[in-house]
C-alpha positions as a printed Julia matrix, in Angstrom:
101×3 Matrix{Float64}:
   8.18  -13.52   29.06
   6.53  -10.86   27.25
   9.04   -8.83   24.84
   9.18   -5.25   24.35
   7.66   -4.63   21.19
   4.86   -7.12   22.53
   4.69   -4.82   25.63
   4.51   -1.8    23.58
   2.09   -3.89   21.22
  -0.12   -3.97   24.38
  -0.15   -0.96   25.45
  -1.07    0.84   22.4
  -3.88   -1.52   21.17
  -5.33   -1.13   25.14
  -5.21    2.56   24.38
  -6.45    2.38   21.01
  -9.55    0.3    22.3
 -10.28    1.76   25.69
 -12.99    3.86   23.7
 -15.79    2.42   22.01
 -15.95    0.59   19.25
 -17.49    3.04   16.75
 -15.02    5.5    17.29
 -12.22    3.35   16.25
 -14.03    2.13   13.31
 -14.89    5.74   12.22
 -11.52    7.18   12.81
  -9.62    4.99   11.0
 -11.85    4.17    8.31
 -11.88    7.58    7.47
  -7.82    7.39    7.7
  -8.06    4.19    5.27
 -10.1     6.13    3.13
  -7.84    9.12    2.17
  -5.05    7.19    2.28
  -6.78    4.41   -0.43
  -8.42    7.24   -2.65
  -4.83    9.28   -2.96
  -3.64    5.86   -3.99
  -6.3     4.68   -6.67
  -6.22    8.2    -8.15
  -3.03    8.57   -8.65
  -2.83    4.84   -9.93
  -5.33    5.61  -12.4
  -4.1     8.49  -13.51
  -0.67    6.93  -14.42
  -1.76    3.9   -16.28
  -5.26    4.0   -17.57
  -6.91    6.74  -19.79
 -10.3     5.9   -17.17
 -10.5     9.8   -16.73
 -10.93   11.23  -20.36
 -13.32    7.87  -20.59
 -14.85    7.92  -17.24
 -15.92   11.26  -17.08
 -16.9    13.26  -13.45
 -18.91    9.91  -12.77
 -15.55    8.32  -12.44
 -14.43   10.33   -9.16
 -18.16    8.67   -7.69
 -16.92    5.46   -8.5
 -13.46    5.84   -6.6
 -14.41    7.64   -3.96
 -16.96    4.26   -3.14
 -14.06    1.73   -4.24
 -11.44    3.95   -1.72
 -14.72    3.75    1.49
 -14.58   -0.12    1.31
 -11.05   -0.25    1.1
 -10.94    1.99    3.93
 -13.9    -0.65    6.08
 -12.2    -3.14    5.08
  -8.21   -2.0     5.77
 -10.15   -1.2     9.4
 -11.95   -4.15   10.03
  -9.0    -6.45    9.3
  -6.28   -4.45   11.58
  -9.17   -4.63   14.24
  -9.38   -8.15   13.82
  -5.31   -8.83   13.79
  -4.75   -6.65   16.3
  -7.24   -7.78   18.71
  -6.43  -12.02   17.64
  -2.9   -11.13   18.86
  -3.84   -9.53   22.16
  -5.1   -12.67   23.4
  -2.55  -14.74   22.17
   0.16  -12.82   23.96
  -2.18  -12.53   27.15
  -3.37  -16.52   26.56
   0.17  -17.3    26.23
   1.36  -15.69   28.8
  -1.81  -16.83   31.52
  -0.64  -20.31   30.18
   3.21  -19.78   31.68
   1.83  -18.45   34.97
  -0.23  -21.59   35.21
   2.75  -23.54   34.87
   5.32  -22.17   37.33
   2.35  -23.02   39.78
   2.29  -26.36   38.41
């Protein structure tokens, strides 16, 4: 039996992956990059004086780190969601086979 949260996840995941994979990666990598940049930026402002010593080049480093963090977050989210999706479907498929036997 699929719980309500699993049903919601399945519906949401089918909608998310209905288009091309590159669009998913593009959209969510951009979103995670922005979030990562803001977090890294404010943490470096609060806890280091890197802005005084790093100068203008530090911003390019932070953008690069944010892009890498955004891509990795997107990739792991996609991978884990796909794994959860197939696990739920296999579990329900096995339950259906057991009822027949």
